[in-house]
C-alpha positions in Angstrom: 4.1 7.0 15.5 3.0 5.9 18.6 5.1 4.2 21.2 3.0 1.2 20.1 5.1 -1.7 18.5 3.6 -1.9 15.1 3.8 -5.6 14.0 4.5 -6.6 10.4 1.8 -8.3 8.7 2.7 -11.6 6.9 0.9 -12.5 3.7 0.2 -15.6 2.4 -1.5 -16.8 -1.2 -2.0 -20.3 -2.2 -2.8 -20.8 -6.1 -4.5 -17.5 -6.0 -6.2 -16.7 -9.6 -8.4 -14.0 -10.9 -10.6 -13.9 -13.7 -12.6 -11.4 -15.4 -15.4 -11.7 -18.0 -15.5 -9.5 -20.7 -18.7 -9.8 -23.3 -18.3 -13.6 -24.2 -14.4 -14.0 -23.4 -13.2 -14.6 -19.8 -10.0 -12.8 -19.5 -6.9 -14.8 -16.8 -5.4 -11.7 -14.7 -3.5 -14.2 -12.5 -2.9 -17.7 -13.2 -1.8 -19.9 -9.9 0.0 -17.3 -7.7 1.5 -18.7 -4.6 4.1 -16.4 -2.3 4.8 -16.0 1.2 5.4 -12.5 2.8 7.3 -12.6 6.0 6.0 -10.2 8.4 8.4 -6.8 8.2 9.9 -7.1 4.8 10.1 -5.1 2.1 9.2 -6.9 -1.7 8.8 -5.4 -4.9 6.2 -6.6 -7.4 7.9 -5.6 -11.3 6.5 -6.1 -14.5 5.1 -4.4 -17.8 1.8 -2.9 -17.2 -1.1 -5.5 -17.6 1.3 -8.5 -15.9 -1.2 -8.8 -13.3 0.9 -6.9 -10.5 -1.7 -4.4 -9.1 -4.7 -6.9 -9.5 -2.1 -8.9 -7.3 -2.0 -6.4 -4.9 -5.8 -5.2 -4.7 -6.7 -9.3 -3.4 -3.5 -8.8 -0.8 -5.1 -5.6 0.3 -8.5 -7.0 0.3 -10.0 -4.6 -1.9 -10.8 -7.3 -5.1 -11.7 -11.3 -4.0 -9.7 -13.8 -6.3 -11.8 -16.1 -8.6 -10.0 -19.0 -6.5 -7.6 -19.7 -4.1 -6.3 -18.9 -0.6 -5.9 -15.4 0.8 -3.9 -15.4 4.6 -3.5 -12.2 6.4 -1.7 -12.9 9.8 -2.8 -16.5 9.6 -6.1 -15.8 9.2 -8.0 -17.6 6.2 -10.0 -14.1 4.2 -12.4 -15.8 1.7 -15.1 -16.0 3.8 -15.1 -12.6 5.5 -17.8 -10.3 4.8 -17.4 -6.8 3.3 -17.6 -5.4 6.4 -14.8 -7.6 8.1 -12.8 -6.8 5.3 -13.3 -3.3 5.5 -12.7 -3.2 8.8 -9.0 -5.0 8.4 -8.1 -2.5 5.8 -9.0 0.3 8.2 -7.0 -1.3 10.9 -4.1 -3.4 9.5 -3.8 -1.8 5.8 -2.3 1.4 4.3 -2.8 1.9 0.9 -0.5 4.7 -1.5 -1.4 4.8 -5.1 0.3 6.6 -7.9 -2.3 9.2 -8.6 -2.1 10.3 -4.4 -6.3 10.1 -4.4 -6.5 12.7 -2.3 -9.4 14.9 -1.6 -8.7 18.1 -3.4 -11.2 20.5 -1.0 -10.0 19.1 1.7 -6.6 20.4 3.6 -3.5 18.2 4.0 -4.6 17.8 8.0 -7.4 16.5 7.1 -6.9 14.1 4.4 -5.0 12.3 6.8 -7.0 12.5 9.4 -9.5 10.5 7.6 -8.7 6.9 8.0 -9.0 7.8 12.1 -12.6 9.4 11.2 -13.6 6.4 10.0 -12.6 4.6 13.3 -14.3 6.9 15.2 -11.0 8.4 16.9 -12.2 11.9 19.1 -11.5 15.1 16.7 -8.6 16.2 19.5 -6.5 13.0 19.4 -7.1 12.9 15.8 -5.8 15.9 14.6 -2.6 15.4 16.8 -1.8 12.3 15.6 -2.2 13.6 12.1 -0.2 16.5 12.7 2.8 14.3 14.2 2.2 11.9 10.9 2.8 15.3 9.1 5.3 16.3 10.4 7.3 12.6 10.6 7.0 12.7 6.7 8.9 16.3 6.5 5.5 18.5 6.1 5.7 19.8 9.0 3.8 23.4 8.6 2.0 22.7 5.6 -0.8 21.2 7.6 -3.3 23.6 6.1 -2.3 23.6 2.6 -4.7 22.3 -0.3 -3.2 19.5 -2.2 -3.5 21.7 -5.1 -0.8 23.9 -3.1 1.2 21.3 -2.7 4.1 19.5 -5.3 3.5 16.2 -6.6 6.1 15.0 -4.0 4.8 16.7 -1.3 1.3 15.7 -1.9 2.8 11.8 -2.3 4.1 12.7 1.2 0.7 13.4 2.2 -0.6 10.3 0.9 2.1 8.6 2.4 1.3 9.9 5.8 -2.6 9.3 5.7 -1.4 5.1 4.7 0.7 5.2 8.1 -1.4 7.5 10.9 -3.5 4.3 11.5 -0.3 2.2 12.3 -0.7 -0.9 9.9 1.0 -3.7 9.9 1.1 -3.9 5.9 1.7 -0.8 3.2 0.8 -1.7 -0.2 2.2 0.9 -2.3 0.9 0.9 -5.8 3.5 2.4 -8.4 4.0 5.3 -5.7 6.7 7.4 -7.4 5.3 7.0 -10.8 4.3 10.6 -11.5 7.0 12.1 -9.7 10.2 13.7 -11.2 13.7 11.4 -10.6 14.7 13.5 -7.3 11.1 13.3 -5.8 10.9 9.8 -6.5 14.3 9.0 -4.4 12.9 10.9 -1.7 10.1 9.4 -1.4 11.2 5.9 -1.7 13.6 6.8 1.0 11.2 8.2 3.1 9.0 4.9 2.9 12.4 2.6 3.5 13.1 4.7 6.7 9.7 4.6 8.3 9.5 0.8 7.6 12.6 0.4 9.2 11.8 2.3 12.1 7.8 0.9 12.6 8.5 -2.5 11.6 5.4 -3.1 8.6 5.4 -4.7 5.9 5.9 -2.8 2.8 5.3 -4.3 -0.6 5.7 -2.1 -3.4 4.3 -2.4 -7.3 6.3 -1.1 -9.8 7.1 -1.2 -13.7 10.7 0.6 -12.5 13.5 -1.7 -12.1 15.8 0.8 -10.4 13.1 1.1 -7.9 12.2 -2.5 -8.2 16.5 -3.0 -6.8 15.8 -1.4 -3.8 13.5 -3.8 -2.5 15.4 -6.4 -0.6 12.9 -9.1 -2.5 11.8 -9.0 -6.1 9.0 -11.1 -7.5 8.9 -10.5 -11.6 5.7 -10.8 -12.8 4.2 -11.3 -16.7 1.2 -12.0 -18.3 -0.5 -13.3 -14.8 2.1 -15.4 -13.5 5.6 -15.3 -11.7 8.2 -15.7 -14.1 11.0 -14.8 -11.2 11.9 -14.2 -7.7 15.3 -12.7 -6.3 16.1 -11.6 -3.4 19.1 -9.0 -3.0 
């Protein structure tokens, strides 16, 4: 990361709902969700498959729009923002990490990490330097010219983390980031994310069904059937 201080993003949700139309039936994925995630916090959304946690994450990341309710990022209400404005916020302030890594198979680790900077039209030399620095930071020095197929699952997730952080986001959203990893790789990835958050002060929100993973977070929100059933700290 650069010497510039990263400002963690505060996320605030007010009575958020999300409904889907499936044929003649209306399905409710989220019902009346209200949360305030402080800047720089490490939170976990916990729940079984279908509990609504991933839908909630995508709404926070401006990948989906709520059916009703308000979503605030850094004190700015986002419902009225157009597609281009939402994309700009995602590129500049939000980093995404997914269970299946979502790396581009035909490009190297370095090129995968460069991709968000390419969208920002960062000059090529600066782009490569920042991407290499991020790969070094996540423990992949010397692997920059490897393709995803030449890397282990844990290494691919490290590339995905480097790609998420190369833009110096204030909010990092991780959807089951250890779901495809063995226990040893999972611990390494979680430790890496936690150390990077402490160093760079971004807000980290992690979705998981694994209670051991959730237990590492400073605050946990447990979900069931699209609703919050419990909130706990420590």
